[in-house]
N, C-alpha and C positions, 0 to 999 in steps of 0.2 A: 597386380595392381587395375586390369581391366574388371576386375571381380571386384572389390573396394569399390569402385567408380559404379557400381551398380550397385551395391549396397549403398552408398552413398546418393543418387540419381536422385531418388525423392527426398532426402531433406535438403539438399541445394533449391531443387525447385520451389521448395517453399518457401527456401529464403530468399530466392531469386523473387519471388511475390510477393512476402511479409515484409520486407526492406531491412536495413538496418536495425534497426530498434525492434525486433523480434526475432531477429535470428539469434539468438544469444540459446532462447528458449531449444527452437528445433534441435539445435546442436545438442544438447545439452539432454534430451530424449536421445539423440541417436548415439551418444558418450554410453548413457545409460545401457543400452539395448546392445549396446559393442561388449559392455564387461557382460552382463550379465549372460551372455553367448561368447564369452571367453576369445571375442576375437578381437587377438592384438595388434592387429596391421590397419584394420578399422579404426579401434577404440587410438593408434595414434597421429592416425588421419581425423580424427574430429578435435582432440586436444590441439593438434597444427592451427585446426579452420576455427576454433576458440580463439586462440594466440591472433592468427589473421582479423579477426574481429574487433577485438579490442583493441588492436593496432591501430585499426582504420577509423574507429572511436578516438583512440589517441589523435591522430592526425587532424582529426574533424574540431577537436574542443580544446586540443595542445594541452590535453588532461594528462599528466606524470604516471600519476597510479595507474591509470586504463595502459600507458608505457611498461609501468615493473609488470601488470598482470600479466601482459602480452609478454614479454623475459621471461618469467616466472614458468609461462606454461610450456613456453618452447624448451627451458630446460629439461621442463620434468619430462615432455616428450622427447627430448635426446635420449632421458634416461631409458625409456623404452622400447625405442626402436631399433633396427638391426642392418638394416639397408643402407648403403653410405652414403648413394644419392638422396635419400631423407636426410643424413645430417648434414650433406654440406645444402640443402636447403635450410634445415631448422639452425642452423650455424649461422647462413648468410640473413638471415630472421632476428633470429636476437641480435647479433651485431648493428643490424639497420635499426631495431627499435630500441637498442642503448644507445646510439649513435640519435637517434630524434628528441630523444629524452634532457640531452647532457644543453643546460642554458637554463632547463624549465624550473620555475623556480617550488621548490618542494613543499606538498600537505603533510600529507598523511604517511609516504613515506619519502629517504633520508638518504642522506650519498646514494652511492650504488650498489647499496643492497634495499632489493625490494622488501624489507621488511621496518612494518611498525618502528615507532622511536621506542625505545628501551621497551623492548618486543620480549617476551618470559614462553616460552613452553606452557602450552593452556596445561593448565594441571587439570583433574576428571571433574574435580569441582564445577570447574568455566566452564568445560565443555559441557558438562549436565545441563545447564544451566539454557546454553541455546536447543538444545534437543528437547527440552522439555514440555515448550507449547505442543512441538511436533509428536513426541511420543504418547501425548494425551490424545492426539489427534486420530492415531494409529489404531485403537481401537472401535474408534467410530467409522473410519473416512480412509480405510486403509484398498478402499475401490477405486478413492479417487487419483487421478496421473497427477493430479497440485502435488500430494506428497510426494512422489517419486522426485518430481521439480523440485520441490524444494528442498530435499537431502542431498539432492546430483550439486543445488548450490551450493552446501555447505560445503562440499568434496569439496568443488571449484575452490571456496575460499580456503580450505584446507591448505591447498595444493598451492596458492598464489601466496599466503603466508608462512609457507612451508612452514606447516603444522602439521605433528605427524598425527598427531592424537584425533585431533577432528577430523583428519582425512580419513584414515581408519575408520571412525566413528562412525562417520558418514560413507561410507560401504558397508558397514555392518546393518546400516538401519535398514537402505536401503535393502540387504538381504533380508530384514525380517520383515519388511511390507510384505515381500513374495513369497516370503514361508507362512504369512498367515494367509494370504487369499490361496496359496495354493492347498493350506492344510482345511481351507474354509468351503473349498469346491471340490476339494479332492482331484486337484491338478499335478500331478509329477511332472509336468513340464514345467511347471513355477516352482515348486520344492529343487528340479532342477537348476533353474539359475538361482535361487538361493543360498546354494551348495555353492554355486560359482564363482558370485559375491564375495560368500563366509572368505573362499580360497583364496579368492582378490585382497579379501585384507590382512587374510593371515601372512601372504607373503611380503605385502610393503609393511606391514608393522615391523618397522625397524627395533628390535629387543624385544625384549618380556614382556612389556606394560601391554597385556587386551588379550596375550596366546589365549588362556586358561578359555575368558570369556568366547574367543572364538572357535576353540575345539569341542566346546560342550554346543555351540549351534550348531556346526557341524555333524556333530551322533545325535544330538536331538531330530535333525532334521534327515538324516540315512534311518534314522529308527522308525518315522512315520513315514517314509518310505517303504521299508521293507513291509511293516504292516498292511499300509494298499494294495501291496503286492501280493498280499496272504490272503485277504479279507476280499479283495475288491470291496465293492459298493457296499460291505456290511457295517462299515465303521470300525474303529477302531477296539483290536479285544482287548478284554480286561487280563493281563495274564497273572496276577497274585498278588492277594489280596493281604495285607499287612496292618494293623491295630491303624497304620496314620495315614494310609490311605492305600496304590497300589506303586507297585514297584515289577519291573520290568529287569528280568532276568537278564536280556541282550542288550540294556542300555550301561555301557562301560560307567564305570568311577571312574573319573580321570583325574581327580585327587588326594593324592598323597592322604588325607588325614578325612573324606569326606566319607560322610554316614548319610546319603541322600536321598528320600523319598518324595518322590511326586505324582502324581495321577499322569501321567504322561499317556496315557492308555485309552483314557477316558473318549465318549465319545463328543465331550463340552470340550469345545478349542481353548486350549491356557492361553493365555495373552507371553506370544514368544517372549516380549522384553521384560515378562513378570519372571516365565517361571523361568527363562535362558540366564536373565540379570541373579535372581535364587544360586540360580546352582554354579553362577562363577563366585558369589561373592560367599556362601553359603559354604565355605571349609568349614567345616568344625575346628572352636574356638579351641587354643590346647587346650591340654590338661594341665593347669598350673601349678594343682596339688603334687603330680610327678615332677612337673619343673622342680621344685623347690628341693624335694626331693634331693632330686639329681645334684642338684646344688652344694645340700646340706650333707650327701656321700661323698659327692668329691671334697667338699673341705677339710672333713673328716679322713679322708687317705692323704690326702699333702698334708696334713698336720703327721699324720706316722709316714711320711715320706716314700710311697705308694706314690709313684707320679703316673706311673703309666696309667691306672685304676686312678686316679682323680681324672687324668685328661679323660678318660672313657668315658666315667660322667658329667665332664664339664660339656663335651662334647652335643650327650645326648643330651642334655638342657641344650642345647642351641639347638638341634635338629629343630624340637619340637617348636621354637617358634620364628625359628626363619624361614621366610618369604620371600619368593623374588619379587613379588607385587604390592606387598604392604610390608615393610619390616620394622617389627617391633624396636628400636632402635634403643631405646632404653635398657631392655632386657639381652639383648643383644652385647652392650654397652659392659652389661654385669658379667655375661657370660666369657667374651672376650676377653676382661681383665682379668679372668681366674685363670683361664687357659695362658693368656700371660705370666702369670706365677708358677704354674709349672714347668713355664719352658724357664725360668731363669731360675728354680732352683735346679734343673735337672743342667743347666749348662756348668753352675757350678761345682752340682756332682761330676759332670765328665769333661771340665776346661774347654769346651769346645764354644768358641767364637759363636758359630752359627746360631747356636742354642739363642743365646742375647741378643738377638739381629732379628731373628723369629719375634721373640721376647715383647720388644722394642715394636714393631709392623705391630700385631696386637694389641699393643698400648693403646698405638697412632691411631688402629681401625677403630678401639673406644673410645678413644677421644673425637672419632669423625662422628659417631654415635650418641655420645652423654647430650643431655637436656639441661642440664646442671651442672653451675659451678664448679661443686662441692664437687661431681665423679670428673669431672676434669681435673680439677686441684689434685684426685688421686691417682690420675693416669700422668700423672703431670710429676709427682711425687717417686710415681715408680720410674718413668722412665732415666731421672736424675740416679737410682739408683742402680741400676741397667747398666748406665755409664764406670761406675766406682766398681761393680763386680764385675763387668766384661773386664777392666785391668787390670783386678786384684784375683782373679780367676785364671782367664784365658790370657792375658799378657803375663801374668806371675813376676805381675807390682806390687810388693810387700808393701809400699811406700803410699800412702790414701794421697790420693792429687783431690786437691781444691777442683772440683768444673762447677762451674752453672750451667750444665745442657740443656738450659729452656731460653735460658739469655742468647746461650751460643744459635743456638734454633730457629731463637725469631731473629738474629742480624741475620744467618744464614734467607730465611726468607726475604727478608728486607731484602738485601744483595738480588734473590732472585726475579724480582716485582721488580728494580729498580732493570734490569736484564731486560724482562717482555716488555717495559713501557720503552726504554728506548728503541723495542724491535718496533713495538709497536706504531712510535712516532716516525723512525724511518718509513715505514711500508707507505703510511699516509700522502708521508714527502713524495714517494718514487709515483705516487695514483696524481697526486698534484702535480708534478711537475714535467711527466714524461707520462702524458695522457694522446695518445695516439688516433681514440675518436673524436676528440674533436676535429680531426679531418674530414677530407672529403676520401673515399680510400685509394682513388687515383692518383691522389695527390702526391708529388714525392715528399714531402714531408715525416710524410706515417712510414716509410722505412727509416727514417732518421730519428726518430723518434722512438721508436717501437727497438732499433738500435740502441739508443740511449740508454732507453726503459731497463734492456734486457745487463746491459753491463753496473746498472744499477742494484738489480735484484742480483746479481752477483757480490754484488759490494756489500749487502747488507749480508747474504749467505755469509761470505768472510768474515765479516764483525761478527757475526753473532757463536760461529763457531772458533772466533777467540774470545768473546765475550764469557764463553762457557770453560775453554780451557783455563784463563783464569780464575774464575771461581772455582775449577774441580781443584787446579793448582795449590790453593787460599787453603781448601778443605785439608789434603792430604799435607800441609806446610805445617796443620793443625796438629795433625794424629804425628807426625815426626815430633813434633818437641815435647808432646807426651810423651810416646811411646820412645823416645832417647835416637839418633842419627844413627842410617842404614848403615850394614855391616860391609857393603859394598856397595859399586856401582849401578845405578839401574834410570829405569826409565819405564815412565806411565806411559802405552801407545793408545792410542784411538783409533778404534773401530767402527768397522758400520757409517753412519753420515758425518761424524763426527769426523773423521779421517777424509770422508770425497767431502768435506765441508759443503754438506745440504742437509746440516742438522737443523731444528726448529730449537728454539727456548723452550718448548714440551717436551724435546724427546728425550727416549730413554739412553743411558749412560751406558757404552759398548766398551770396554778395552781391556787389553791385558799388561802388564806388568814383564817389563827387561831383566834380567840381571847379569852382569858379569859373568862374563867367559871365567870356567873353573872356577865359581864361587856356588856353586848347586851342592848347599851341604845343609842337615838340621837348620839348624843356626840361622842361615838366610831363608831360607822354606818358609821357618817358622816365625822371622821375622813381619817375613812381607804378606805372610796371610793373614795377620794381626794387624798390617797394615789394612788391608783391605778389608776386611769386617769391620777396624775403625772407622773407615771412610764410609761403608754401606751403612752402618751405625748411624753416624751424620745426616749422610743423604736420607733415610728410611727417617729421622727426625724431622725433616723439610715440611712430612703430613700427606705425600702422593704419592707411596707406593701403594695399590693395590695388596690383601693377603693372598691373593690366589699365584702374583707373582713369587712368594715365598715358597710357593710348595709345603706348606704346609701337611704330612700325610695325612693326619686325620681330617685335617680340612679338604684338601686338592692332592690324591697321590695319583698323578700323572704318571706312574708308575706300572700300578694295575691294569690290570684289564676289565676287571671293575667298573664300569660307568659310575655306579653306586657310591664308588673309591672319589670322586670329583663332583667333588655337590656342596658345596659351598659359591655363593657368587655374589662378590662383590661390589652393589653399584652407589656405595656411596661413599666410601672413599674415592675425595678427587683424586686423578690422574695425573699426573706431571712427571717435570723428573726425580726420573728413578732408576737403579739398576735395573740391567735387562733380565726379566724375569726367569727366574728356576726352572722352569718345564726346559726336559730336554732337547724342544727345538729350538730352544735360547741358549740363554747361559752365555751370552756371548761377554764372561768377566772373568778374572781370575781362577776363581771357582770352578767354575768349570760346570763338568755335569756326571752325574754314574752312571753307569754301564746300561746301556738301552739291546736292545733283541739286537738292535743291529750296527747299536754303535758300542765301541768302545768307553771304561770310561776314561773325563779329561780332567785333570785338577791343577792346583798348582804346584805341588808335589813332584809332578808327572817334567823333569827336565824343561822337553820343550814346549812348555805350556807355559813360559819366562819368560 
């Protein structure tokens, strides 16, 4: 702690000298230094001080925006700090700021959430607009400290608005400034700071968005450092000439399809924004001719009943255009639809209900990506056909049943929306009616209100668990009405959060089926297996089951030791009410799991699993 005080002593002295008005700029400089030096303890102290500054400004002007900024800064600092004493101090500060803002008429911020009204996660386009002016200055004014301050201010804005994209882009841009300074002056200390900032951005990039660009930045910086170490002050050396320029053998190709050439070794400095952006975005365009060939060959194989070959071709086409960062939705939808066709055909040949549920998940994923109504209509028709095929081939019902899969799914979705709206309304009432923060912390009413609030939350969870139970019961009753009465007594048993009554309206469904003792036979197992598959089909048609949860081997083979076999990433299909995933570490449903290296197979066919 003494070392931290020593490091911040200069900043604190300037704060006392300059007063509250210019305090933020001083701490912004200190924050930048801490991040560039990867000094987490100092970073925590500076963020806490920035929260204190906004808290004081809020008290002076009675400004709810400043209070909310303070709360968000304290909240962010809590995620970074480790010491228990510091955490207690931050919790106290956060609670104090929240109390002070109660009763103040909101302006920019609304309610208990310090976010703008109608807040949306910033798209890359919106973030780019914020950085456009600063990026233009980067080529001319990169030696001016004011540029660093402006980027740091944008980072704080990202923290305050809980905007991960803005925050990460700002840290990335700070690294760009140090990268350009270090390259221009051949100062390896500045390049070290650039590397530290890129690593910080990578660590706080919560998801795949932007990781490719950051990886390229780190590799590019490392390449420059290596050349500096090798050549001293003689300048960067040319390694290998090509017709298009220079290609360094030592600069790794991190893009799966990239064929990138760039003059990264010339003595003339290439703007980091220009070079790195080109590296991040110049992923070679998919070979659409090959894409069409794969689809055509796959369709031909499907027509001749060669299902494995057809699946392989459709998967190859999907791999060509599948990108975690930029989704080609129409083409992905096209591939997923064709894969769905394969699984429907496979289900008809094997009479396996699982194939039909996997087909339904593929069609629903295609609907989530389809941009035209005619494409969605085609997938909806396929879903309608899946239910009929499941009943005919898996459930062995020769009589064709009239079903309205889409209408039923729409009705089920409406029930789910109503359940969620009801839970949100109850939660809002709890926040309004049982608010301990309206009292002074020493007021005896605080304990009473907190107890009432806890009981109200407990009642809310019970209500949600009951609503979900009734929702699932409705779905099961529909399945039984179609498949006929069960051959013995049974019970559906909720597992996980459903059992502990800590479930939310978005939690996945974990359950088992208990059957009457002595009734474990092929007929009974087959019936309840069909019930489970039919229920799964109805849940999938809610549209909230991501494809990896289905463990389709050609997309996500979780049993393979080869990481390349688990390659499909689904960030488009909404996540929500779904069966527990079919991964080996999940699978808490009657289907159980396949045998793994350390665990035996568990399935509905096993007497102890029912």
